[in-house]
C-alpha positions as a printed NumPy array, in Angstrom:
array([[ 19.85 ,   2.295,   0.366],
       [ 19.338,  -0.378,   2.977],
       [ 20.848,  -3.864,   2.835],
       [ 17.655,  -5.245,   1.198],
       [ 17.452,  -2.641,  -1.571],
       [ 19.128,  -2.957,  -4.948],
       [ 19.77 ,  -0.356,  -7.597],
       [ 17.756,  -1.353, -10.69 ],
       [ 18.992,   0.091, -13.956],
       [ 16.407,   0.22 , -16.733],
       [ 17.773,   0.752, -20.256],
       [ 16.238,   3.742, -22.036],
       [ 15.309,   1.57 , -25.03 ],
       [ 13.358,  -0.971, -22.924],
       [  9.748,  -0.85 , -24.092],
       [  6.796,  -1.765, -21.861],
       [  4.939,  -4.939, -22.812],
       [  1.169,  -5.447, -22.673],
       [ -0.045,  -9.019, -22.364],
       [ -3.612, -10.292, -22.075],
       [ -2.759, -13.99 , -22.219],
       [ -0.089, -16.196, -20.702],
       [  1.13 , -19.72 , -21.274],
       [  3.106, -21.37 , -18.479],
       [  5.17 , -24.509, -18.867],
       [  7.505, -26.184, -16.431],
       [ 10.074, -28.892, -16.045],
       [ 12.085, -30.059, -13.07 ],
       [ 14.401, -27.037, -12.934],
       [ 12.431, -24.109, -14.403],
       [  9.107, -22.448, -15.1  ],
       [  8.747, -20.715, -18.452],
       [  6.11 , -18.031, -18.991],
       [  5.236, -16.84 , -22.466],
       [  3.393, -13.531, -22.358],
       [  1.092, -13.081, -25.36 ],
       [ -1.135, -10.395, -26.8  ],
       [ -4.28 , -11.985, -28.177],
       [ -5.758,  -9.974, -31.024],
       [ -9.515,  -9.412, -30.483],
       [-11.932, -11.208, -32.835],
       [ -9.055, -13.1  , -34.458],
       [ -7.822, -16.553, -33.556],
       [ -4.285, -15.247, -33.265],
       [ -1.838, -14.144, -30.581],
       [  1.594, -12.547, -30.734],
       [  4.341, -13.515, -28.285],
       [  5.571, -10.41 , -26.473],
       [  8.056, -11.882, -23.964],
       [  9.331, -15.228, -22.722],
       [ 10.631, -15.437, -19.152],
       [ 12.156, -18.497, -17.472],
       [ 12.682, -18.68 , -13.702],
       [ 13.674, -21.301, -11.141],
       [ 10.973, -23.144,  -9.158],
       [ 12.044, -21.225,  -6.038],
       [ 11.614, -17.903,  -7.815],
       [  8.253, -19.093,  -9.19 ],
       [  7.089, -19.666,  -5.615],
       [  8.331, -16.186,  -4.611],
       [  6.522, -14.702,  -7.637],
       [  3.317, -16.463,  -6.579],
       [  3.573, -15.015,  -3.059],
       [  4.447, -11.511,  -4.339],
       [  1.567, -11.553,  -6.824],
       [ -0.876, -12.751,  -4.149],
       [  0.246,  -9.928,  -1.825],
       [ -0.09 ,  -7.375,  -4.638],
       [ -3.59 ,  -8.604,  -5.552],
       [ -4.626,  -8.465,  -1.877],
       [ -3.231,  -4.918,  -1.556],
       [ -4.997,  -3.89 ,  -4.787],
       [ -8.337,  -5.293,  -3.604],
       [ -8.008,  -3.546,  -0.23 ],
       [ -7.507,  -0.241,  -2.048],
       [ -9.845,  -0.594,  -5.049],
       [-12.266,  -3.404,  -4.168],
       [-12.619,  -7.006,  -5.211],
       [-11.464,  -8.068,  -8.658],
       [-14.256,  -9.917, -10.435],
       [-13.191, -13.147, -12.122],
       [-12.958, -12.847, -15.891],
       [-15.818, -14.376, -17.83 ],
       [-14.353, -15.455, -21.156],
       [-16.678, -15.641, -24.114],
       [-14.974, -18.846, -25.218],
       [-14.183, -21.171, -22.274],
       [-11.339, -22.709, -24.305],
       [ -9.734, -19.262, -24.527],
       [ -9.539, -18.121, -20.911],
       [ -6.326, -16.139, -21.378],
       [ -4.326, -18.651, -19.383],
       [ -2.831, -21.983, -20.346],
       [ -0.939, -24.176, -17.934],
       [  1.045, -27.102, -19.169],
       [  4.064, -29.047, -18.072],
       [  6.851, -30.209, -20.322],
       [  8.926, -32.262, -17.918]])
């Protein structure tokens, strides 16, 4: 391993999570993301994971996600923007709670 690599240990009982909706809230010292699975044709969603990170890590996540999306689009083509059937339910909610 190089100086920039870390050994990541993943517990055997850690289950993958699928999320098709996210709610993001923030305050002065953290961003909190609640990953949800919205059930089709039902006005209901189930929380799958809640993750809180510092503002600095949120900025790093934004940059890493942008790089990953760019790499994906170079390999597979442009990602078309989602066209939600209900504009009020776009799969993404942003709100602050500071």
